[in-house]
C-alpha positions as CSV (number, residue, x, y, z in Angstrom):
1,M,-24.5,-40.4,-3.4
2,R,-25.4,-42.2,-0.1
3,L,-29.1,-42.9,0.7
4,E,-29.1,-41.0,3.9
5,D,-28.0,-37.8,2.1
6,E,-30.5,-38.2,-0.7
7,I,-33.5,-38.7,1.7
8,K,-32.3,-36.7,4.6
9,Q,-32.5,-39.6,7.0
10,K,-29.6,-40.3,9.5
11,Q,-30.3,-43.7,10.7
12,F,-32.4,-46.7,10.0
13,Q,-33.9,-49.3,12.4
14,N,-31.6,-52.0,10.8
15,E,-29.6,-52.7,7.5
16,Y,-32.6,-54.6,6.3
17,S,-34.9,-51.6,6.6
18,K,-32.3,-49.5,5.0
19,G,-31.9,-52.2,2.2
20,I,-35.8,-52.0,1.5
21,V,-35.8,-48.1,1.5
22,N,-32.6,-48.2,-0.7
23,L,-33.9,-50.5,-3.2
24,T,-37.3,-48.7,-3.4
25,Y,-35.6,-45.3,-3.6
26,T,-33.3,-46.6,-6.3
27,A,-36.1,-48.3,-8.4
28,S,-37.9,-44.9,-8.3
29,W,-34.6,-43.1,-9.4
30,L,-34.1,-45.8,-12.3
31,E,-37.8,-45.5,-13.4
32,G,-37.3,-41.6,-13.7
33,R,-34.3,-41.9,-15.8
34,A,-36.0,-44.4,-18.0
35,K,-38.9,-42.2,-18.5
36,V,-36.7,-39.4,-19.6
37,F,-34.9,-41.7,-22.1
38,F,-37.8,-43.4,-23.6
39,A,-39.7,-40.1,-23.9
40,K,-37.3,-39.1,-26.7
41,Y,-39.0,-41.9,-28.7
42,D,-42.4,-41.2,-27.5
43,L,-42.7,-44.2,-25.5
44,T,-43.1,-45.0,-21.8
45,P,-40.8,-47.7,-20.3
46,Q,-43.7,-50.0,-20.1
47,Q,-44.5,-49.5,-23.8
48,Y,-40.9,-50.2,-24.8
49,N,-41.0,-53.4,-22.7
50,V,-44.1,-54.5,-24.4
51,L,-42.7,-53.8,-27.8
52,R,-39.5,-55.9,-27.0
53,I,-41.7,-58.8,-25.8
54,I,-43.7,-58.7,-29.3
55,R,-40.4,-58.3,-31.3
56,G,-39.1,-61.4,-29.4
57,Q,-42.2,-63.4,-30.9
58,Y,-41.6,-62.0,-34.4
59,P,-42.6,-63.0,-36.9
60,K,-45.1,-65.0,-34.9
61,G,-47.7,-63.1,-33.1
62,A,-48.2,-62.7,-29.2
63,T,-51.3,-62.8,-27.1
64,V,-52.1,-60.2,-24.3
65,N,-51.9,-63.3,-22.1
66,L,-48.2,-63.9,-23.1
67,I,-47.4,-60.3,-22.7
68,R,-48.8,-60.2,-19.1
69,E,-46.8,-63.2,-18.3
70,R,-43.6,-61.5,-19.4
71,V,-44.0,-57.9,-18.9
72,L,-41.6,-56.4,-16.2
73,D,-44.1,-54.2,-14.5
74,K,-46.9,-56.5,-13.3
75,M,-49.2,-53.5,-12.6
76,S,-49.3,-52.4,-16.2
77,D,-52.5,-53.1,-18.1
78,A,-51.1,-55.0,-21.1
79,S,-54.2,-54.6,-23.2
80,R,-54.2,-50.8,-22.7
81,I,-50.5,-50.6,-23.6
82,V,-51.1,-52.8,-26.7
83,E,-54.0,-50.4,-27.8
84,R,-51.8,-47.3,-27.4
85,L,-49.0,-49.0,-29.3
86,R,-51.6,-49.9,-32.1
87,I,-52.7,-46.3,-32.1
88,K,-49.1,-45.3,-32.7
89,D,-49.0,-47.8,-35.7
90,L,-46.1,-49.7,-34.1
91,L,-48.0,-53.1,-34.1
92,D,-50.7,-54.8,-35.8
93,R,-53.5,-56.8,-34.1
94,T,-55.6,-59.5,-35.8
95,I,-58.3,-62.1,-34.7
96,S,-56.4,-65.3,-34.0
97,V,-57.0,-68.0,-36.5
98,Y,-56.9,-70.6,-33.7
99,D,-59.3,-68.8,-31.1
100,K,-61.7,-66.2,-32.4
101,R,-61.9,-64.9,-28.8
102,A,-58.1,-64.1,-28.8
103,A,-56.0,-61.5,-30.8
104,D,-52.7,-62.0,-32.3
105,I,-50.4,-59.0,-31.8
106,V,-47.4,-58.7,-34.3
107,I,-44.8,-55.9,-34.4
108,N,-44.9,-54.1,-37.7
109,T,-42.0,-52.6,-39.8
110,K,-42.5,-49.2,-38.1
111,G,-42.3,-50.8,-34.7
112,L,-39.1,-52.8,-35.7
113,E,-37.4,-49.7,-36.9
114,L,-38.2,-47.7,-33.9
115,L,-36.7,-50.4,-31.7
116,E,-33.8,-50.6,-33.9
117,K,-33.2,-47.0,-33.6
118,I,-33.6,-47.3,-29.7
119,D,-31.1,-50.3,-29.9
120,K,-28.3,-48.0,-31.4
121,K,-28.8,-45.5,-28.5
122,L,-29.5,-47.8,-25.6
123,Y,-25.9,-47.3,-24.3
124,E,-26.9,-43.8,-23.3
125,F,-29.4,-45.3,-20.7
126,E,-26.9,-47.9,-19.8
127,K,-24.6,-45.0,-18.6
128,T,-26.8,-45.1,-15.6
129,F,-24.5,-47.7,-14.4
130,E,-21.3,-45.8,-15.2
131,N,-20.2,-45.8,-11.4
132,L,-20.0,-49.6,-11.4
133,N,-17.6,-51.6,-13.4
134,T,-18.6,-54.9,-15.1
135,E,-17.7,-57.2,-12.1
136,E,-19.8,-54.9,-9.8
137,V,-22.8,-54.9,-12.2
138,Q,-22.4,-58.9,-12.4
139,Q,-22.5,-58.9,-8.5
140,L,-25.4,-56.7,-8.3
141,N,-27.3,-58.9,-10.8
142,A,-26.4,-61.9,-8.8
143,L,-27.5,-60.2,-5.4
144,L,-30.9,-59.1,-7.0
145,D,-31.5,-62.8,-8.4
146,K,-30.7,-64.1,-4.9
147,L,-33.0,-61.5,-3.2
148,R,-35.9,-62.7,-5.2
149,G,-35.2,-66.2,-4.2
């Protein structure tokens, strides 16, 4: 649906202004769909992102600093997310053998099994892009990369 119809605004100052509003609106729309999808697994999109980062380091551990560097939502508090995931028994945290001030965070079997379960159903969330064909999604990816410079 057209942005103008969604937000009930007939015109914009210029195409750049419309682009900013459109991207902001679309990001919020996509985040809402992500929340609904991941709620089925008792996760937030940010928790899912952190679990994937930690799985990417498996079997080695990850530090909170590494997670902060790689997390998609830079406003997220990585250490709080890690603690919530630890309470859900999806990862383990131990004192680093190299630096007693740091902790090694490792995804455990339960966390790996949950991600495997999500991986098998991720196509349901990817249907968000069903109005675009593969070439259009590639073009969208290229344009977003170009926008970020």
